[in-house]
C-alpha positions in Angstrom: -14.0 0.5 -3.2 -12.9 -0.8 0.1 -11.6 -4.3 0.6 -11.0 -4.8 -3.1 -8.1 -6.2 -5.1 -4.7 -6.2 -3.3 -6.2 -5.9 0.2 -6.2 -9.5 1.4 -3.7 -10.4 4.0 -2.0 -13.7 4.6 -0.3 -12.7 7.9 -2.3 -10.1 9.7 -5.8 -8.7 10.4 -7.9 -7.2 7.6 -9.1 -4.7 10.2 -5.8 -2.8 9.9 -6.3 -2.6 6.1 -9.8 -1.3 6.4 -8.8 1.3 9.0 -6.0 2.5 6.8 -8.3 2.8 3.8 -10.8 4.7 6.0 -8.1 7.2 7.1 -7.1 7.7 3.4 -10.7 8.3 2.3 -11.4 10.7 5.2 -8.3 12.7 4.1 -9.5 12.8 0.5 -13.0 14.0 1.6 -11.4 16.6 3.8 -9.4 17.8 0.8 -12.5 18.1 -1.3 -14.3 20.1 1.3 -11.3 22.3 2.1 -10.7 23.1 -1.5 -14.4 23.3 -2.4 -14.0 20.7 -5.1 -16.9 18.8 -6.6 -15.1 15.5 -7.2 -11.8 13.6 -7.0 -10.5 11.7 -10.0 -7.5 9.5 -10.7 -5.5 10.0 -13.9 -5.7 6.7 -15.9 -1.9 6.8 -16.5 -1.2 7.0 -12.7 -3.5 4.0 -12.0 -1.9 2.0 -14.8 1.6 2.8 -13.6 0.7 1.9 -10.0 -0.8 -1.5 -11.1 2.2 -2.3 -13.2 4.5 -1.5 -10.2 2.4 -3.7 -7.9 2.4 -6.6 -10.3 6.1 -6.4 -11.0 6.8 -6.6 -7.2 4.3 -9.4 -6.8 5.9 -11.4 -9.6 9.0 -11.7 -7.3 6.9 -13.0 -4.4 6.0 -16.4 -3.1 2.5 -16.0 -4.5 4.0 -16.1 -8.1 5.7 -19.4 -7.4 2.5 -21.4 -7.2 0.2 -22.4 -10.1 -3.1 -22.0 -8.5 -3.9 -19.9 -5.4 -6.9 -18.0 -4.0 -4.6 -15.0 -4.4 -4.6 -15.4 -8.2 -7.3 -14.9 -10.7 -8.1 -17.5 -13.4 -5.7 -15.6 -15.7 -2.9 -15.8 -13.1 -3.0 -12.1 -12.0 -2.0 -11.9 -8.3 -4.4 -10.0 -6.1 -2.5 -10.5 -2.8 -1.7 -7.4 -0.8 1.7 -6.0 -1.4 3.4 -5.2 1.9 6.6 -3.3 2.2 
């Protein structure tokens, strides 16, 4: 998925984010071809830990200080891009 959760920017161009994602995907595809692999998968524990880390950092951000925002879901989960 490109341009999904945590990719919106409030201070820059989304083109940079899409270009970065494209470079990452090309590298992953290159690895699949080079190693003759059939697929690339993410360990659920790695994804969970990453999401927890992102949300912990975002909880300290300006986006956590407001009640409603287009960067928050109905449940209050922040989907703003973490920069830094």
